[in-house]
C-alpha positions in Angstrom: -74.6 -44.2 -8.2 -70.9 -44.1 -7.6 -68.9 -47.3 -6.8 -67.5 -47.6 -3.4 -63.7 -47.5 -3.9 -62.8 -48.3 -0.3 -60.9 -51.5 0.1 -62.5 -54.3 2.2 -61.3 -54.5 5.7 -59.2 -57.5 6.5 -60.9 -59.8 9.0 -58.4 -62.1 10.8 -59.4 -65.7 10.9 -58.5 -68.5 13.3 -59.1 -72.2 13.4 -60.9 -74.0 16.2 -58.6 -76.7 17.5 -61.5 -79.1 18.1 -63.7 -78.9 14.9 -61.0 -77.3 12.6 -63.5 -74.8 11.3 -62.1 -71.4 10.2 -64.0 -68.5 11.6 -63.4 -64.8 12.2 -61.2 -64.3 15.3 -63.9 -62.5 17.2 -66.3 -65.5 17.0 -63.8 -67.8 18.8 -62.6 -67.9 22.4 -58.8 -67.8 23.0 -57.2 -70.1 25.5 -53.7 -68.9 26.5 -50.7 -70.4 28.3 -48.9 -67.5 29.8 -45.1 -67.4 30.1 -45.6 -68.3 33.8 -47.4 -71.5 32.7 -50.9 -70.4 33.8 -53.9 -71.4 31.6 -56.5 -68.7 31.2 -59.5 -67.9 29.1 -58.6 -64.7 27.2 -61.9 -63.1 26.2 -60.2 -60.0 24.7 -57.3 -61.8 23.0 -54.7 -59.5 24.5 -52.9 -61.7 27.0 -49.2 -62.6 26.4 -48.5 -66.2 25.7 -49.2 -69.1 23.4 -52.8 -69.2 22.3 -55.3 -71.7 20.9 -58.9 -71.0 19.8 -62.2 -72.8 20.4 -65.7 -72.2 19.1 -68.2 -70.9 21.6 -70.0 -74.3 21.6 -69.9 -76.8 24.4 -69.3 -79.7 22.0 -66.0 -78.2 20.8 -64.8 -77.6 24.3 -65.7 -81.1 25.3 -64.0 -82.6 22.2 -60.8 -80.5 22.8 -60.5 -81.6 26.4 -61.3 -85.3 25.6 -58.8 -85.5 22.7 -56.1 -83.4 24.3 -56.2 -80.9 21.4 -55.5 -78.0 23.7 -52.4 -79.8 25.1 -51.0 -80.1 21.6 -51.9 -76.6 20.5 -50.5 -75.0 23.7 -47.5 -77.3 23.8 -48.3 -77.9 27.5 -49.9 -80.7 29.5 -52.9 -79.2 31.2 -52.8 -79.4 35.0 -55.8 -79.9 37.3 -55.9 -76.2 37.9 -55.9 -75.4 34.2 -58.6 -78.0 33.6 -60.7 -76.6 36.4 -60.4 -73.1 34.8 -61.6 -74.4 31.5 -64.4 -76.5 33.0 -65.8 -73.5 34.9 -65.9 -71.5 31.6 -67.5 -74.5 29.8 -70.4 -74.7 32.2 -71.8 -71.3 30.8 -71.6 -72.3 27.2 -74.7 -73.2 25.1 
């Protein structure tokens, strides 16, 4: 049997701002502060702006909001509208 000489694909990793666990980028949800100052959940990871990553677990989202981890990571104080956006996404998490 011949050895597979193809190099392993690089899988980008990111760190959850709440639990600090390193995971493949696709396993995390990106929160972005756009240049206009809008906070959005970026499912595809393609929006322009400063991003922060969270696990797809309710506990991480609650911890990040309670401890202001997202504020620090995004270098922005979350407004009521931004918090409402995140809470509406949080409701659907396991």
